[in-house]
N, C-alpha and C positions, 0 to 999 in steps of 0.2 A: 654149713654151720650157721645156726641162727644167731643173729646179733641182738643184743639186749641193751637197754638203757639202764644205768644204775639209778636206784631210787634216791630220794633226797637224803635219807639216813646214811646210805653208803657214801654219798658225796661229802656229807658233813664229817663222817668218820675218817675218810681219806684226808680231808683238809686238816683235821685235828692231828692226825698221825704225821702228816708232812711237816707240821710245825715243831715237832718234837726233836730233841737232839738224837743223833744216831750214834749209838754206843754199842760196843761189843757185849755179848752176853756173858763173857768171861775173859779173863786175862790170858796171856800166852802161857803155855806150859814151859817147863824148864827145857824140854827137848826143842820146842818151837823157838825159844830164845836162842838156844845154842845154834840151831840151823840158820837162823837169821844172821847171827854174828858171823858165822862161817861164810855165808853168802856175801855179806858186805865186804869181808876181807878178800874173798876170792875174786870179786869183780871190781874192787876199788880202782885198780889200775886202768880199767876200761871206761870208767865213768866220764872222763873228759872227752874221749873219742866218740862215745855214744851220744853225749850232749851235742857235740859239734855235728855229728851226722844228722841228728834230729833237726837242728837249725838249718842245715843244708837242704834237707828234704822239704822243710817248710817253705823255704825260699823257692825251691824248684816248683812246688805245687801251687804257690800263691797266685800265679798269674795264669794258670791253666783254665781253659774254658771247656765246659762240658764234662760229662762223666766218662771215665775210662780212657781219656786221651793220653797217649804216651808222647812225651816231648821228642 
């Protein structure tokens, strides 16, 4: 695969685009809203245990040295 360097115009366009607000091209459909509400309700009771597990895994991995090491 050949590697190319972007020209000045491309770099300027990318910088201009990066500074813009990122917004959805449309709002959610009624079906998407319904499914999101159902999902929040279904998994609400798991939220605390998932958050605690995430904190625990962050602490476990915080002091690991190297890639792929299993404590």
